GURO-931802 format. One record per atom (N, C-alpha, C): atom name; x, y, z. Coordinates in steps of 0.001 Angstrom, whole numbers, plus 500000, padded with zeros to 6 digits. Layout:
REC atom     c1     c2     c3
REC   CA      X      Y      Z
...
***
This chain:
REC atom     c1     c2     c3
REC    N 500848 498806 500000
REC   CA 500000 500000 500000
REC    C 500886 501247 500000
REC    N 500530 502245 499185
REC   CA 501312 503466 499059
REC    C 501109 504362 500276
REC    N 502205 504870 500806
REC   CA 502149 505807 501918
REC    C 502487 507207 501419
REC    N 501610 508164 501665
REC   CA 501860 509539 501230
REC    C 502586 510311 502327
REC    N 503193 511416 501922
REC   CA 503926 512259 502882
REC    C 503008 512766 503988
REC    N 501792 513164 503623
REC   CA 500861 513721 504611
REC    C 500494 512716 505693
REC    N 500619 511437 505392
REC   CA 500284 510410 506379
REC    C 501365 510250 507444
REC    N 502573 510701 507146
REC   CA 503667 510500 508100
REC    C 504188 511820 508689
REC    N 503686 512955 508199
REC   CA 504189 514258 508647
REC    C 503524 514695 509948
REC    N 504303 515362 510775
REC   CA 503759 516003 511976
REC    C 503190 515062 513007
REC    N 503791 513905 513218
REC   CA 503222 512914 514136
REC    C 503789 512978 515548
REC    N 504776 513808 515784
REC   CA 505430 513840 517087
REC    C 504808 514895 518013
REC    N 504152 514437 519066
REC   CA 503606 515355 520070
REC    C 504741 516037 520830
REC    N 505823 515292 521058
REC   CA 506947 515837 521814
REC    C 507584 517020 521090
REC    N 507748 516925 519774
REC   CA 508332 518031 519016
REC    C 507388 519221 518990
REC    N 506107 518960 518909
REC   CA 505117 520035 518930
REC    C 505144 520756 520269
REC    N 505261 519997 521352
REC   CA 505342 520590 522684
REC    C 506621 521397 522844
REC    N 507730 520903 522272
REC   CA 509004 521614 522361
REC    C 508936 522946 521622
REC    N 508330 522936 520429
REC   CA 508157 524184 519677
REC    C 507285 525159 520452
REC    N 506226 524630 521033
REC   CA 505327 525460 521830
REC    C 506049 526109 522998
REC    N 506818 525331 523736
REC   CA 507542 525867 524891
REC    C 508505 526980 524471
REC    N 509181 526774 523334
REC   CA 510134 527773 522871
REC    C 509466 529078 522493
REC    N 508358 529005 521754
REC   CA 507678 530226 521323
REC    C 507043 530943 522507
REC    N 506452 530205 523419
REC   CA 505889 530837 524615
REC    C 506994 531520 525420
REC    N 508130 530853 525567
REC   CA 509231 531430 526343
REC    C 509721 532736 525719
REC    N 509861 532736 524390
REC   CA 510325 533947 523701
REC    C 509289 535063 523834
REC    N 508024 534743 523584
REC   CA 506972 535761 523651
REC    C 506874 536367 525057
REC    N 506961 535533 526080
REC   CA 506853 536028 527456
REC    C 508085 536849 527848
REC    N 509229 536515 527253
REC   CA 510441 537280 527529
REC    C 510423 538626 526814
REC    N 509922 538635 525570
REC   CA 509868 539876 524803
REC    C 509008 540933 525490
REC    N 508027 540497 526259
REC   CA 507153 541450 526940
REC    C 507935 542402 527829
REC    N 508894 541860 528558
REC   CA 509622 542677 529529
REC    C 510602 543628 528847
REC    N 510953 543353 527594
REC   CA 511899 544214 526894
REC    C 511308 545584 526577
REC    N 509964 545670 526614
REC   CA 509312 546959 526372
REC    C 509239 547819 527630
REC    N 509648 547261 528759
REC   CA 509672 548029 530003
REC    C 511050 548659 530157
REC    N 511080 549976 530251
REC   CA 512347 550689 530311
REC    C 512468 551455 531620
REC    N 513636 551391 532213
REC   CA 513917 552149 533440
REC    C 513854 553641 533112
REC    N 513281 554450 534002
REC   CA 513224 555900 533757
REC    C 514613 556469 533466
REC    N 514654 557402 532521
REC   CA 515929 558011 532130
REC    C 516586 558714 533320
REC    N 517886 558490 533482
REC   CA 518624 559045 534615
REC    C 518558 560565 534639
REC    N 518648 561199 533454
REC   CA 518676 562660 533410
REC    C 517368 563309 533838
REC    N 516269 562520 533864
REC   CA 514977 563088 534271
REC    C 514673 562845 535750
REC    N 515536 562105 536439
REC   CA 515321 561782 537851
REC    C 516347 562532 538695
REC    N 515852 563413 539564
REC   CA 516734 564197 540430
REC    C 516393 564015 541907
REC    N 515170 563566 542172
REC   CA 514745 563382 543560
REC    C 513945 562077 543670
REC    N 513684 561692 544916
REC   CA 512848 560512 545175
REC    C 511456 560701 544570
REC    N 510969 561932 544675
REC   CA 509642 562253 544121
REC    C 509618 562049 542605
REC    N 510685 562436 541936
REC   CA 510759 562244 540486
REC    C 510702 560764 540121
REC    N 511380 559940 540904
REC   CA 511382 558505 540628
REC    C 510001 557899 540852
REC    N 509346 558296 541939
REC   CA 507989 557824 542197
REC    C 507051 558206 541048
REC    N 507158 559449 540608
REC   CA 506307 559933 539520
REC    C 506565 559146 538233
REC    N 507831 558885 537957
REC   CA 508181 558123 536755
REC    C 507637 556697 536820
REC    N 507688 556095 538008
REC   CA 507169 554738 538174
REC    C 505653 554702 538046
REC    N 504997 555739 538538
REC   CA 503539 555831 538397
REC    C 503168 555941 536918
REC    N 503915 556735 536173
REC   CA 503659 556872 534738
REC    C 503922 555559 534000
REC    N 504781 554740 534564
REC   CA 505107 553447 533965
REC    C 504079 552368 534306
REC    N 503241 552623 535298
REC   CA 502314 551607 535804
REC    C 501361 551045 534747
REC    N 500829 551863 533788
REC   CA 499968 551251 532755
REC    C 500686 550166 531959
REC    N 501954 550378 531648
REC   CA 502715 549368 530923
REC    C 502928 548118 531773
REC    N 503111 548323 533079
REC   CA 503265 547183 533977
REC    C 501987 546352 534032
REC    N 500845 547033 534016
REC   CA 499557 546333 534029
REC    C 499395 545510 532757
REC    N 499730 546112 531607
REC   CA 499622 545381 530340
REC    C 500562 544182 530318
REC    N 501763 544381 530840
REC   CA 502734 543282 530908
REC    C 502179 542142 531762
REC    N 501653 542488 532930
REC   CA 501092 541477 533822
REC    C 499913 540765 533175
REC    N 499033 541534 532523
REC   CA 497847 540957 531899
REC    C 498235 539960 530809
REC    N 499172 540347 529957
REC   CA 499567 539462 528859
REC    C 500369 538269 529372
REC    N 501192 538485 530375
REC   CA 501958 537368 530937
REC    C 501001 536305 531477
REC    N 499950 536749 532172
REC   CA 498954 535801 532667
REC    C 498192 535162 531517
REC    N 497865 535962 530491
REC   CA 497161 535423 529321
REC    C 497956 534287 528688
REC    N 499237 534548 528453
REC   CA 500080 533524 527838
REC    C 500251 532313 528758
REC    N 500354 532555 530051
REC   CA 500463 531441 530991
REC    C 499228 530559 530965
REC    N 498054 531180 530893
REC   CA 496803 530429 530861
REC    C 496693 529602 529580
REC    N 497043 530215 528453
REC   CA 496949 529491 527185
REC    C 498036 528421 527059
REC    N 499214 528677 527630
REC   CA 500238 527634 527633
REC    C 499740 526412 528403
REC    N 499147 526669 529558
REC   CA 498624 525571 530373
REC    C 497526 524828 529626
REC    N 496663 525586 528933
REC   CA 495590 524951 528173
REC    C 496116 524076 527055
REC    N 497119 524564 526330
REC   CA 497682 523764 525251
REC    C 498403 522528 525776
REC    N 499171 522710 526851
REC   CA 499884 521567 527418
REC    C 498923 520513 527954
REC    N 497800 520952 528488
REC   CA 496785 520003 528954
REC    C 496310 519137 527797
REC    N 496076 519768 526663
REC   CA 495650 519006 525495
REC    C 496750 518059 525011
REC    N 497954 518581 524858
REC   CA 499041 517748 524337
REC    C 499346 516566 525247
REC    N 499187 516764 526546
REC   CA 499464 515685 527496
REC    C 498470 514523 527385
REC    N 497334 514779 526747
REC   CA 496317 513735 526630
REC    C 496226 513167 525217
REC    N 497280 513383 524428
REC   CA 497298 512842 523072
REC    C 498252 511662 522980
REC    N 497873 510671 522176
REC   CA 498744 509511 521942
REC    C 499666 509754 520757
REC    N 499375 510766 519985
REC   CA 500176 511089 518812
REC    C 499655 512360 518179
REC    N 500269 512743 517060
REC   CA 499844 513950 516363
REC    C 499546 513628 514912
REC    N 499235 514652 514159
REC   CA 498882 514505 512756
REC    C 499214 515826 512075
REC    N 499455 515776 510771
REC   CA 499815 516988 510050
REC    C 498768 518090 510237
REC    N 497497 517749 510134
REC   CA 496436 518757 510289
REC    C 496438 519348 511694
REC    N 496603 518486 512681
REC   CA 496624 518957 514064
REC    C 497852 519835 514317
REC    N 498985 519440 513747
REC   CA 500209 520221 513927
REC    C 500044 521629 513372
REC    N 499407 521756 512208
REC   CA 499227 523083 511621
REC    C 498240 523928 512413
REC    N 497262 523301 513022
REC   CA 496355 524053 513894
REC    C 497119 524621 515087
REC    N 498001 523817 515648
REC   CA 498792 524298 516775
REC    C 499803 525359 516327
REC    N 500320 525244 515118
REC   CA 501222 526274 514606
REC    C 500467 527590 514424
REC    N 499226 527504 513956
REC   CA 498386 528704 513877
REC    C 498155 529313 515245
REC    N 497950 528462 516226
REC   CA 497795 528915 517611
REC    C 499067 529631 518073
REC    N 500217 529083 517730
REC   CA 501487 529672 518154
REC    C 501775 530985 517431
REC    N 501237 531152 516225
REC   CA 501360 532445 515547
REC    C 500682 533530 516375
REC    N 499492 533228 516864
REC   CA 498775 534200 517703
REC    C 499550 534472 518987
REC    N 500235 533465 519507
REC   CA 501076 533663 520695
REC    C 502211 534626 520376
REC    N 502842 534443 519215
REC   CA 504026 535239 518860
REC    C 503700 536716 518650
REC    N 502448 537023 518309
REC   CA 502090 538410 518029
REC    C 501626 539155 519287
REC    N 501497 538440 520398
REC   CA 501021 539063 521629
REC    C 501911 540206 522122
REC    N 503244 540113 522062
REC   CA 504059 541253 522512
REC    C 503756 542536 521744
REC    N 503542 542433 520426
REC   CA 503208 543617 519632
REC    C 501878 544216 520071
REC    N 500855 543366 520222
REC   CA 499537 543864 520604
REC    C 499538 544412 522031
REC    N 500364 543834 522875
REC   CA 500493 544353 524246
REC    C 501091 545753 524226
REC    N 502126 545932 523403
REC   CA 502736 547254 523268
REC    C 501758 548255 522686
REC    N 500971 547826 521714
REC   CA 499962 548694 521110
REC    C 498949 549159 522151
REC    N 498482 548217 522963
REC   CA 497504 548564 523989
REC    C 498122 549417 525088
REC    N 499388 549166 525407
REC   CA 500067 549963 526427
REC    C 500255 551407 525975
REC    N 500481 551599 524679
REC   CA 500674 552945 524144
REC    C 499355 553678 523946
REC    N 498281 552916 523673
REC   CA 496978 553534 523392
REC    C 495874 552881 524231
REC    N 495978 552936 525560
REC   CA 495017 552229 526424
REC    C 493598 552797 526380
REC    N 493437 554023 525893
REC   CA 492100 554621 525835
REC    C 491448 554446 524471
REC    N 492147 553817 523541
REC   CA 491611 553619 522194
REC    C 490945 552251 522095
REC    N 489681 552247 521673
REC   CA 488942 550997 521570
REC    C 489564 550060 520534
REC    N 490088 550625 519462
REC   CA 490665 549788 518404
REC    C 491832 548961 518934
REC    N 492669 549562 519774
REC   CA 493806 548825 520347
REC    C 493309 547688 521228
REC    N 492273 547944 522012
REC   CA 491719 546911 522895
REC    C 491053 545800 522089
REC    N 490325 546179 521051
REC   CA 489631 545179 520231
REC    C 490641 544297 519493
REC    N 491741 544909 519009
REC   CA 492775 544118 518345
REC    C 493377 543099 519311
REC    N 493614 543526 520552
REC   CA 494144 542632 521584
REC    C 493160 541503 521853
REC    N 491880 541852 521963
REC   CA 490844 540849 522242
REC    C 490689 539866 521082
REC    N 490733 540376 519842
REC   CA 490589 539492 518682
REC    C 491687 538438 518657
REC    N 492873 538804 519102
REC   CA 493942 537814 519154
REC    C 493660 536745 520203
REC    N 493036 537144 521309
REC   CA 492620 536167 522316
REC    C 491558 535237 521737
REC    N 490656 535801 520911
REC   CA 489642 534974 520247
REC    C 490308 533937 519341
REC    N 491339 534375 518607
REC   CA 492069 533448 517735
REC    C 492746 532362 518562
REC    N 493360 532753 519680
REC   CA 494006 531771 520556
REC    C 493001 530725 521042
REC    N 491876 531195 521545
REC   CA 490860 530275 522041
REC    C 490262 529430 520930
REC    N 490000 530058 519769
REC   CA 489418 529330 518653
REC    C 490332 528237 518129
REC    N 491622 528547 517995
REC   CA 492565 527547 517502
REC    C 492734 526409 518502
REC    N 492699 526747 519794
REC   CA 492820 525714 520813
REC    C 491599 524794 520796
REC    N 490414 525382 520600
REC   CA 489187 524594 520535
REC    C 489206 523682 519306
REC    N 489566 524248 518149
REC   CA 489616 523458 516920
REC    C 490652 522346 517013
REC    N 491746 522614 517698
REC   CA 492782 521595 517867
REC    C 492246 520391 518629
REC    N 491485 520673 519687
REC   CA 490941 519567 520481
REC    C 489893 518790 519696
REC    N 489035 519488 518970
REC   CA 488027 518820 518140
REC    C 488706 517971 517073
REC    N 489779 518524 516475
REC   CA 490529 517775 515459
REC    C 491143 516513 516054
REC    N 491726 516635 517246
REC   CA 492338 515478 517903
REC    C 491293 514401 518195
REC    N 490107 514833 518600
REC   CA 489025 513875 518858
REC    C 488594 513176 517566
REC    N 488443 513952 516501
REC   CA 487999 513382 515224
REC    C 489026 512404 514655
REC    N 490308 512675 514898
REC   CA 491367 511814 514367
REC    C 491683 510634 515286
REC    N 491010 510555 516428
REC   CA 491249 509459 517355
REC    C 492603 509522 518031
REC    N 493095 510727 518284
REC   CA 494417 510900 518877
REC    C 494390 511099 520385
REC    N 493210 511158 520979
REC   CA 493088 511360 522421
REC    C 493229 510023 523141
REC    N 493967 510038 524243
REC   CA 494168 508810 525013
REC    C 492827 508209 525420
REC    N 492656 506910 525251
REC   CA 491353 506284 525527
REC    C 490928 506379 526984
REC    N 491896 506535 527899
REC   CA 491519 506588 529311
REC    C 490917 507922 529725
REC    N 491001 508935 528849
REC   CA 490406 510231 529174
REC    C 488894 510120 529071
REC    N 488200 510476 530128
REC   CA 486751 510326 530156
REC    C 486070 511353 529257
REC    N 484891 511030 528733
REC   CA 484131 512002 527935
REC    C 483832 513286 528707
REC    N 483619 513159 530018
REC   CA 483338 514337 530838
REC    C 484535 515277 530871
REC    N 485735 514712 530949
REC   CA 486945 515537 530962
REC    C 487133 516229 529614
REC    N 486853 515508 528534
REC   CA 486956 516090 527200
REC    C 485972 517245 527040
REC    N 484767 517055 527545
REC   CA 483763 518120 527493
REC    C 484200 519321 528320
REC    N 484815 519052 529460
REC   CA 485279 520136 530325
REC    C 486345 520982 529645
REC    N 487208 520345 528864
REC   CA 488250 521072 528130
REC    C 487611 522057 527158
REC    N 486616 521590 526405
REC   CA 485948 522463 525442
REC    C 485132 523542 526152
REC    N 484461 523154 527234
REC   CA 483627 524115 527947
REC    C 484460 525223 528581
REC    N 485636 524877 529058
REC   CA 486501 525889 529673
REC    C 486911 526955 528653
REC    N 487215 526514 527429
REC   CA 487595 527453 526379
REC    C 486430 528369 526026
REC    N 485255 527780 525833
REC   CA 484077 528568 525466
REC    C 483722 529558 526573
REC    N 483775 529094 527825
REC   CA 483440 529968 528957
REC    C 484412 531138 529049
REC    N 485693 530847 528893
REC   CA 486697 531918 528965
REC    C 486472 532944 527860
REC    N 486186 532475 526646
REC   CA 485955 533399 525536
REC    C 484727 534260 525787
REC    N 483697 533671 526382
REC   CA 482491 534450 526697
REC    C 482796 535531 527733
REC    N 483621 535197 528710
REC   CA 483995 536183 529731
REC    C 484823 537315 529126
REC    N 485775 536967 528265
REC   CA 486589 537994 527608
REC    C 485727 538911 526741
REC    N 484771 538311 526041
REC   CA 483885 539111 525189
REC    C 483061 540083 526019
REC    N 482534 539589 527141
REC   CA 481786 540469 528035
REC    C 482636 541615 528551
REC    N 483902 541306 528856
REC   CA 484802 542347 529357
REC    C 485068 543401 528290
REC    N 485273 542959 527050
REC   CA 485573 543908 525973
REC    C 484367 544773 525645
REC    N 483173 544238 525793
REC   CA 481978 545036 525528
REC    C 481881 546251 526444
REC    N 482557 546173 527589
REC   CA 482569 547315 528505
REC    C 483312 548521 527932
REC    N 484075 548307 526857
REC   CA 484815 549432 526273
REC    C 483880 550481 525705
REC    N 482614 550118 525498
REC   CA 481622 551114 525080
REC    C 481512 552194 526141
REC    N 481687 551783 527388
REC   CA 481641 552729 528508
REC    C 483032 553248 528820
REC    N 483990 552316 528960
REC   CA 485354 552700 529341
REC    C 486330 551582 528999
REC    N 487398 551921 528294
REC   CA 488419 550914 528007
REC    C 489158 550526 529280
REC    N 489271 551459 530210
REC   CA 489929 551150 531484
REC    C 489162 550076 532236
REC    N 487821 550181 532223
REC   CA 486986 549168 532879
REC    C 487161 547815 532206
REC    N 487240 547804 530878
REC   CA 487446 546553 530144
REC    C 488757 545890 530540
REC    N 489813 546680 530572
REC   CA 491128 546138 530924
REC    C 491123 545605 532350
REC    N 490478 546348 533257
REC   CA 490418 545919 534658
REC    C 489691 544582 534791
REC    N 488590 544414 534060
REC   CA 487829 543163 534129
REC    C 488628 542019 533519
REC    N 489338 542273 532416
REC   CA 490180 541229 531821
REC    C 491233 540768 532820
REC    N 491846 541719 533506
REC   CA 492857 541359 534514
REC    C 492222 540507 535618
REC    N 491022 540856 536050
REC   CA 490332 540072 537081
REC    C 490020 538659 536585
REC    N 489621 538550 535325
REC   CA 489366 537225 534747
REC    C 490645 536393 534755
REC    N 491750 537021 534356
REC   CA 493026 536312 534336
REC    C 493416 535833 535739
REC    N 493276 536722 536707
REC   CA 493626 536364 538088
REC    C 492763 535207 538573
REC    N 491482 535224 538209
REC   CA 490571 534145 538613
REC    C 491032 532806 538064
REC    N 491439 532793 536798
REC   CA 491898 531541 536200
REC    C 493248 531108 536765
REC    N 494116 532074 537043
REC   CA 495407 531731 537638
REC    C 495221 531054 538987
REC    N 494225 531514 539749
REC   CA 493987 530943 541076
REC    C 493020 529763 541046
REC    N 492736 529264 539846
REC   CA 492035 527980 539758
REC    C 490538 528028 539586
REC    N 489957 529184 539252
REC   CA 488528 529216 538982
REC    C 488258 528391 537736
REC    N 487388 527397 537849
REC   CA 487141 526481 536735
REC    C 485659 526185 536667
REC    N 484984 526793 535691
REC   CA 483547 526590 535558
REC    C 483201 525214 535005
REC    N 484193 524489 534522
REC   CA 483912 523181 533928
REC    C 484265 522026 534845
REC    N 484707 522310 536078
REC   CA 485159 521210 536926
REC    C 484028 520273 537316
REC    N 482788 520793 537298
REC   CA 481661 519913 537637
REC    C 481462 518861 536561
REC    N 481877 519217 535335
REC   CA 481771 518219 534262
REC    C 482862 517172 534380
REC    N 484042 517621 534862
REC   CA 485159 516695 534998
REC    C 484980 515774 536190
REC    N 484516 516335 537284
REC   CA 484317 515562 538499
REC    C 482873 515708 538973
REC    N 481947 515011 538347
REC   CA 480552 515161 538720
REC    C 480316 514709 540149
REC    N 479393 515381 540857
REC   CA 479114 515001 542236
REC    C 478530 513604 542306
REC    N 478824 512875 543369
REC   CA 478275 511527 543495
REC    C 476765 511539 543581
REC    N 476169 510538 542987
REC   CA 474705 510462 542989
REC    C 474208 510185 544406
REC    N 473112 510811 544734
REC   CA 472497 510591 546031
REC    C 471775 509248 546049
REC    N 472115 508367 546980
REC   CA 471468 507051 546982
REC    C 469970 507156 547270
REC    N 469234 506338 546595
REC   CA 467773 506336 546807
REC    C 467456 505721 548160
REC    N 466450 506296 548763
REC   CA 466032 505788 550085
REC    C 465102 504581 549904
***
């Protein structure tokens, strides 16, 4: 039987995970390169330094927000990869598309840091989060369709993975809609959403670990 190139390409989950780790590491490192120490010639007193740091605080918030964003999506991708028995060319390209959105985050973070009151900058940042979530969702659906998910993973856990992505995207969308009133409010809510996920808020855990049935009397 003839074997085509597409049948043997992109089958290594380990190489995909290694590429992912490298791109996430670079993107998260690039974020801090946009933070600059106040110029020495403009600082003459303690008060000047405090003022300069206060002026720098919006950039620090954007850095923190994106660092958490990338951390959350890295964890989400690794969760998926850890439950795969193998990969496939189609799945690999979906993850590469996901990593493209990761690589552009430093630029969009800088854009939002420079123009925090502009809705367009916030919407561009949010659209990239939509792409991240969408590619992650499609990757999991693709893995399921190709039979690449470990058989011991329960259907409830698989559903929880998809539900977590959808729930997070709905929360981000709600936060961005606040920009009609204030972009500052939108950014603040996004940061709160990120903090919630960092500390383990999981709306899908009931699907993963359903409560025990109450015995009939």
